[in-house]
C-alpha positions as CSV (number, residue, x, y, z in Angstrom):
1,M,22.9,35.6,-45.6
2,T,25.1,37.6,-43.1
3,T,24.4,38.1,-39.4
4,L,23.8,41.0,-37.2
5,D,27.4,41.0,-36.2
6,D,29.1,40.9,-39.6
7,R,26.7,42.7,-41.9
8,P,28.3,45.7,-43.6
9,T,24.9,47.5,-43.9
10,P,25.4,51.1,-42.7
11,I,23.2,52.3,-39.9
12,T,21.6,55.8,-40.1
13,A,22.9,57.7,-37.1
14,A,19.6,59.5,-36.5
15,T,17.4,56.4,-36.4
16,G,19.5,53.3,-35.9
17,I,17.7,51.7,-38.8
18,P,19.8,50.2,-41.7
19,E,20.0,52.6,-44.6
20,T,18.7,49.8,-46.8
21,A,15.5,49.5,-44.7
22,V,13.9,52.5,-46.3
23,S,10.2,53.2,-46.4
24,E,8.3,52.7,-49.6
25,N,7.5,56.4,-49.4
26,T,11.0,57.3,-50.8
27,A,9.4,60.3,-52.6
28,A,7.6,61.5,-49.5
29,P,8.8,64.5,-47.6
30,E,11.6,64.0,-45.0
31,R,9.0,64.2,-42.3
32,A,5.8,62.2,-42.3
33,T,2.6,64.0,-43.3
34,L,-0.6,64.2,-41.2
35,K,-2.2,61.6,-43.5
36,Q,0.6,59.2,-42.9
37,W,0.4,59.6,-39.2
38,L,-3.3,59.0,-39.3
39,A,-2.6,55.7,-41.1
40,V,-0.2,54.8,-38.3
41,A,-2.8,55.7,-35.7
42,A,-5.4,53.5,-37.4
43,V,-3.0,50.5,-37.2
44,A,-2.2,51.4,-33.6
45,L,-5.9,51.3,-32.9
46,G,-6.0,47.8,-34.4
47,V,-3.1,46.8,-32.2
48,F,-5.0,48.2,-29.2
49,V,-8.1,46.1,-29.9
50,V,-6.1,42.9,-30.6
51,M,-3.9,43.3,-27.5
52,T,-6.9,44.2,-25.3
53,S,-8.7,41.1,-26.6
54,E,-5.7,38.9,-25.8
55,V,-5.0,40.1,-22.2
56,L,-8.4,41.3,-21.0
57,P,-9.0,37.9,-19.2
58,V,-6.2,39.0,-16.8
59,G,-8.5,41.6,-15.3
60,L,-11.6,39.4,-15.5
61,L,-10.0,36.2,-14.2
62,T,-11.8,36.1,-10.9
63,P,-15.4,36.8,-12.1
64,I,-15.1,34.5,-15.1
65,S,-13.7,31.6,-13.0
66,A,-16.4,32.1,-10.4
67,E,-19.3,32.2,-12.9
68,L,-18.1,29.3,-15.0
69,G,-16.9,27.1,-12.1
70,V,-13.2,26.7,-12.8
71,S,-10.0,27.4,-10.8
72,A,-7.9,30.5,-11.3
73,G,-5.2,28.3,-12.9
74,T,-7.6,26.7,-15.3
75,A,-9.1,30.2,-16.2
76,G,-5.5,31.1,-17.2
77,L,-6.1,28.9,-20.2
78,M,-7.9,31.9,-21.7
79,V,-4.5,33.4,-22.2
80,T,-2.7,30.2,-22.9
81,V,-4.9,29.0,-25.8
82,P,-4.8,32.2,-27.9
83,G,-1.0,32.3,-27.4
84,L,-0.6,28.7,-28.8
85,V,-3.0,29.4,-31.7
86,A,-1.3,32.7,-32.6
87,A,2.1,31.0,-32.6
88,V,0.9,28.7,-35.4
89,A,-1.2,31.3,-37.1
90,A,1.6,33.8,-37.6
91,P,3.7,32.0,-40.2
92,L,0.7,30.4,-41.8
93,S,-1.0,33.7,-42.3
94,I,2.1,35.3,-43.9
95,V,2.4,32.4,-46.4
96,F,-1.3,32.2,-47.3
97,T,-1.8,35.9,-47.6
98,R,1.5,36.7,-49.3
99,R,-0.3,38.0,-52.5
100,L,-3.0,40.0,-50.7
101,D,-3.0,43.8,-50.0
102,R,-1.9,44.2,-46.4
103,R,-4.6,46.7,-45.8
104,L,-7.3,44.2,-46.7
105,V,-5.7,41.6,-44.5
106,L,-5.8,44.0,-41.5
107,I,-9.5,44.8,-42.2
108,G,-10.4,41.1,-42.3
109,L,-8.6,40.4,-39.1
110,A,-10.4,43.2,-37.3
111,V,-13.7,41.6,-38.3
112,L,-12.4,38.3,-36.9
113,V,-11.6,39.9,-33.6
114,A,-15.1,41.3,-33.4
115,A,-16.6,37.9,-34.1
116,A,-14.3,36.3,-31.4
117,N,-15.4,38.7,-28.8
118,V,-19.1,38.2,-29.7
119,G,-18.6,34.4,-29.3
120,A,-17.0,34.9,-25.9
121,A,-19.8,37.2,-24.7
122,L,-22.4,34.5,-25.7
123,A,-20.5,31.5,-24.3
124,S,-22.5,29.4,-21.9
125,G,-19.6,27.4,-20.6
126,F,-15.8,27.5,-20.2
127,E,-15.3,25.1,-23.2
128,L,-17.3,27.4,-25.5
129,L,-15.4,30.4,-24.2
130,L,-12.1,28.7,-25.0
131,A,-13.4,28.0,-28.5
132,A,-14.0,31.7,-29.0
133,R,-10.5,32.4,-27.7
134,V,-9.1,30.2,-30.5
135,L,-10.5,32.8,-32.9
136,V,-8.7,35.5,-30.9
137,G,-5.5,33.6,-31.3
138,L,-5.9,33.3,-35.1
139,A,-6.4,37.1,-35.3
140,I,-3.5,37.9,-33.0
141,G,-1.0,35.8,-34.9
142,A,-2.0,37.1,-38.3
143,F,-2.4,40.7,-37.2
144,W,1.0,40.9,-35.6
145,A,2.8,39.2,-38.5
146,V,1.5,41.8,-40.9
147,A,1.4,44.9,-38.6
148,G,4.6,44.4,-36.7
149,G,6.9,45.9,-39.4
150,I,4.3,48.0,-41.2
151,A,5.8,51.3,-40.0
152,L,8.5,50.9,-42.8
153,R,5.7,51.2,-45.4
154,L,3.7,54.1,-43.9
155,V,6.2,56.8,-43.1
156,P,9.6,58.1,-44.4
157,Q,12.7,56.5,-43.1
158,R,13.4,59.3,-40.6
159,D,10.2,58.7,-38.8
160,V,10.3,54.9,-38.7
161,P,11.4,54.5,-35.1
162,R,8.7,56.9,-33.9
163,A,6.1,55.2,-36.1
164,T,7.2,51.9,-34.7
165,A,6.8,53.2,-31.2
166,A,3.4,54.6,-32.1
167,V,2.1,51.3,-33.5
168,Y,3.4,49.4,-30.5
169,G,1.9,52.2,-28.3
170,G,-1.4,50.2,-29.0
171,I,0.0,47.7,-26.5
172,G,0.6,50.3,-23.8
173,A,-2.8,51.8,-24.6
174,A,-4.4,48.3,-24.2
175,T,-2.8,48.0,-20.8
176,V,-3.5,51.5,-19.6
177,L,-7.0,51.8,-21.1
178,G,-8.2,48.5,-22.4
179,V,-7.6,46.1,-19.5
180,P,-8.5,48.5,-16.7
181,A,-11.6,49.8,-18.6
182,G,-12.7,46.2,-19.4
183,T,-12.1,45.3,-15.8
184,L,-14.2,48.2,-14.6
185,I,-17.0,47.3,-17.0
186,G,-16.8,43.7,-15.8
187,D,-17.0,44.9,-12.2
188,H,-20.2,47.0,-12.8
189,L,-21.9,45.3,-15.8
190,G,-20.5,41.8,-15.8
191,W,-17.6,40.3,-17.8
192,R,-19.8,39.6,-20.8
193,A,-20.5,43.3,-21.2
194,A,-16.8,43.9,-21.5
195,M,-16.6,41.4,-24.3
196,W,-19.4,43.1,-26.2
197,A,-17.6,46.5,-25.8
198,L,-14.5,45.0,-27.4
199,A,-16.5,43.6,-30.3
200,V,-17.9,47.1,-31.0
201,L,-14.4,48.6,-30.7
202,A,-13.1,46.0,-33.2
203,I,-15.6,47.3,-35.8
204,V,-14.4,50.9,-35.1
205,A,-10.8,49.8,-35.8
206,M,-11.9,48.0,-39.0
207,T,-13.5,51.2,-40.2
208,A,-10.4,53.3,-39.3
209,I,-8.1,51.0,-41.2
210,A,-10.4,51.0,-44.2
211,L,-10.6,54.8,-44.3
212,L,-7.1,55.8,-43.3
213,V,-4.6,53.2,-44.3
214,P,-3.5,53.3,-48.0
215,K,-3.4,50.3,-50.3
216,L,-0.3,48.2,-49.4
217,P,0.3,45.6,-52.0
218,S,2.3,42.7,-50.7
219,N,6.1,43.0,-51.2
220,T,7.0,39.6,-49.7
221,T,7.8,36.3,-51.5
222,V,7.8,34.3,-48.2
223,S,7.3,30.6,-48.3
224,F,7.3,28.0,-45.5
225,S,11.0,27.4,-46.1
226,S,11.8,31.1,-45.7
227,L,11.3,30.9,-41.9
228,P,13.7,28.2,-40.9
229,K,16.2,29.4,-43.5
230,L,16.3,32.9,-41.9
231,V,16.7,31.4,-38.5
232,R,19.6,29.3,-39.6
233,A,21.4,32.0,-41.6
234,N,20.9,35.1,-39.3
235,K,22.5,35.2,-35.9
236,G,20.7,38.4,-35.0
237,V,17.3,36.7,-35.6
238,R,18.3,33.8,-33.4
239,I,19.4,36.2,-30.6
240,G,16.1,38.1,-31.0
241,L,14.1,34.9,-30.6
242,A,15.9,34.1,-27.4
243,L,15.2,37.6,-26.1
244,T,11.5,37.3,-26.9
245,F,11.3,34.0,-25.1
246,F,12.9,35.1,-21.9
247,I,11.1,38.5,-21.7
248,V,7.6,37.4,-22.6
249,T,7.6,34.1,-20.7
250,G,9.0,35.9,-17.7
251,H,6.3,38.5,-17.9
252,F,3.3,36.4,-18.5
253,I,4.2,33.7,-16.0
254,A,3.6,36.4,-13.4
255,Y,1.4,39.1,-14.9
256,T,-1.4,36.6,-16.0
257,F,-2.1,36.1,-12.3
258,I,-1.5,39.7,-11.1
259,S,-5.1,39.9,-9.8
260,P,-4.8,37.0,-7.3
261,I,-1.2,38.0,-6.5
262,L,-2.3,41.5,-5.5
263,Q,-5.3,40.2,-3.5
264,A,-3.0,37.7,-1.7
265,N,-0.8,40.8,-0.7
266,G,-3.7,42.5,1.0
267,I,-5.1,44.6,-1.9
268,A,-8.9,44.8,-2.2
269,A,-10.4,43.3,-5.3
270,G,-12.0,46.7,-6.1
271,Q,-8.5,48.3,-6.2
272,V,-7.1,46.0,-8.8
273,S,-8.4,47.9,-11.8
274,A,-6.8,51.1,-10.5
275,L,-3.5,49.3,-10.1
276,L,-3.7,47.9,-13.6
277,L,-4.3,51.4,-14.8
278,A,-1.1,52.6,-13.1
279,F,0.8,49.7,-14.7
280,G,-0.6,50.5,-18.1
281,A,0.0,54.2,-17.8
282,A,3.7,53.6,-17.1
283,A,3.9,51.1,-20.0
284,L,2.3,53.5,-22.4
285,I,4.6,56.4,-21.4
286,A,7.6,54.1,-21.8
287,T,6.5,52.9,-25.2
288,V,6.0,56.5,-26.5
289,A,9.4,57.5,-25.0
290,S,11.1,54.6,-26.7
291,G,10.9,56.3,-30.0
292,S,13.8,58.5,-29.0
293,L,15.8,55.6,-27.5
294,I,15.5,52.6,-29.8
295,G,17.2,54.3,-32.8
296,T,20.5,55.1,-31.0
297,R,20.5,53.2,-27.7
298,L,18.8,49.9,-28.5
299,R,21.0,47.6,-26.4
300,G,21.1,50.0,-23.4
301,T,17.3,50.2,-23.5
302,L,17.1,46.4,-23.7
303,A,19.2,46.1,-20.6
304,A,17.1,48.7,-18.8
305,L,13.9,46.9,-19.5
306,G,15.3,43.6,-18.2
307,V,16.4,45.2,-14.9
308,A,13.1,47.2,-14.4
309,M,10.9,44.1,-15.0
310,A,13.0,41.7,-12.9
311,L,13.2,44.3,-10.0
312,G,9.5,45.0,-10.2
313,M,8.6,41.3,-9.9
314,A,11.1,40.7,-7.1
315,L,9.7,43.7,-5.1
316,M,6.1,42.5,-5.7
317,A,7.1,39.3,-4.1
318,F,8.3,40.7,-0.8
319,A,7.8,44.4,-0.5
320,V,4.2,45.0,-1.4
321,G,1.6,45.2,1.4
322,D,-0.4,48.3,0.7
323,L,-1.8,50.3,-2.2
324,F,1.1,52.8,-2.3
325,S,3.8,50.1,-2.5
326,A,1.8,48.1,-5.0
327,T,1.4,51.2,-7.2
328,A,5.1,52.0,-7.1
329,V,6.2,48.5,-8.0
330,L,3.7,48.1,-10.8
331,V,4.8,51.5,-12.3
332,L,8.4,50.2,-12.3
333,W,7.4,46.9,-13.9
334,G,5.2,48.7,-16.4
335,I,8.0,51.0,-17.5
336,G,10.1,47.9,-18.3
337,Y,7.3,46.2,-20.2
338,G,6.4,49.2,-22.2
339,L,9.8,49.1,-23.8
340,V,9.6,45.4,-24.8
341,S,7.7,45.5,-28.2
342,P,9.4,48.5,-29.8
343,V,12.8,47.2,-28.7
344,L,12.3,43.7,-30.0
345,Q,10.8,44.9,-33.3
346,T,13.6,47.3,-33.9
347,W,16.1,44.5,-33.1
348,Y,14.6,42.3,-35.8
349,M,14.4,45.2,-38.3
350,N,18.0,45.9,-37.7
351,S,18.9,42.3,-38.2
352,V,17.4,41.6,-41.7
353,E,17.0,43.1,-45.1
354,P,13.8,45.1,-45.9
355,G,12.2,42.2,-47.9
356,E,12.7,40.0,-44.9
357,V,11.0,42.1,-42.3
358,E,7.6,40.3,-42.5
359,I,9.4,37.0,-42.2
360,A,11.3,38.1,-39.1
361,T,8.1,39.7,-37.7
362,S,6.2,36.4,-38.1
363,L,9.0,34.6,-36.4
364,N,8.9,37.1,-33.5
365,T,5.1,36.7,-33.4
366,V,5.5,32.9,-33.2
367,M,7.9,33.1,-30.3
368,F,6.0,36.0,-28.6
369,N,2.7,34.1,-28.5
370,L,4.3,30.7,-27.8
371,S,6.0,32.4,-24.8
372,I,2.7,33.8,-23.6
373,A,1.2,30.3,-23.8
374,V,4.2,28.8,-21.9
375,G,4.3,31.5,-19.3
376,S,0.5,31.5,-18.6
377,F,0.3,27.7,-18.5
378,A,3.3,27.3,-16.3
379,G,2.1,30.1,-14.1
380,G,-1.3,28.5,-13.7
381,Y,0.3,25.2,-12.6
382,V,2.5,27.0,-10.0
383,V,-0.4,29.1,-8.7
384,D,-2.7,26.0,-8.3
385,A,0.1,23.9,-6.8
386,T,1.6,26.4,-4.4
387,A,0.7,30.1,-4.0
388,P,0.3,33.1,-6.4
389,G,3.5,34.8,-5.3
390,G,5.7,31.9,-6.4
391,V,5.5,32.9,-10.1
392,L,7.1,36.3,-9.4
393,W,10.5,34.8,-8.5
394,I,10.4,32.6,-11.6
395,G,9.5,35.6,-13.8
396,A,12.3,37.7,-12.3
397,F,14.8,34.8,-12.8
398,L,13.9,34.6,-16.5
399,L,14.8,38.2,-17.1
400,I,18.4,37.8,-16.0
401,P,19.6,36.3,-19.4
402,V,18.0,39.3,-21.1
403,V,20.3,41.7,-19.2
404,L,23.3,39.5,-19.9
405,I,22.6,39.3,-23.6
406,A,22.3,43.1,-23.8
407,V,25.5,43.7,-22.0
408,K,27.4,41.2,-24.1
409,A,26.0,42.7,-27.3
410,R,27.0,46.2,-26.2
411,K,30.6,45.0,-25.6
412,R,30.7,43.3,-29.0
413,V,29.6,46.4,-30.7
414,K,32.1,48.6,-29.0
415,A,34.8,46.1,-29.9
């Protein structure tokens, strides 16, 4: 196995994707058809539901903690627990479903997300709510492991970067629509109503995947030994895992507690959902725009997202005191975060052979969700022990290695 640095695989100039990483649709037109883009949209909707289910507690932290009688830091476990479960579920799901049609796997996971949100809506105590969040973690880990690199199988090679950005646009949409809308529903109808709404949306996503996504027979022979073997043999994957850890831990150690942070900075509780909307809108725009960047300027985009996120956190710590400044800072932070998933997924796809994409994606899913768990747990400890604003400086500090790795990688490529 060769590494990202010494592989001879040629890179297509138009996309930045290895020429070997071609789509299964080799006989398809050079451009993706409407039917293929609808399949991409269905998967993106599934990503939207999964991501909204994962991060919605960020917007509902205050009412949930108040009703169930727990502190803000303890309530943060609603993000920590699914992250830990997802980190375990990702590699297990790839191995146990390696012979199943990927379309059927995605349909089953959408049903699981619906069940998890129904369980959360019915929970009478915090312990039962955490139990429902375990199901969310199972769905997250398995869904990402399968869906992360699925763009390679849905569209022709030329459209893979844009399809990848579209699939990950579900993350931006979750932030721009899912979390603010769920927060708004929670403010007016109660947080349980927001969970019910997510359950219904999960069924909609299941239907869309069933109707629009073609059969996708498994093309992987992954085993448990495949994961550590790929990490040992591929330097590009190891660097990608480090990037995932620093970026995601840095983000969630702060963003999990953005609601109490904003309120501590003088923002009214009723304005939080609007600010989350601004953050999400910026993230979604950045995700969509990334389709034209990640193919040819991957490392430059990586450096830019690190700078934007770190600067956004630092400014939130000392320069936010009104609605205008909070909006400006969250837009900057959101632009950086919107680039994260498409950049990381493209990094992994460029680092491995086509048959290894699901393995690499499952490794990324493990690290991504483990980092969410680490960040939200550590942030909860800091928030309960000191003050909400302290997590911002820790998050900004963790983004520094990301910029350094990007700069070093650019120099190595030029050399």
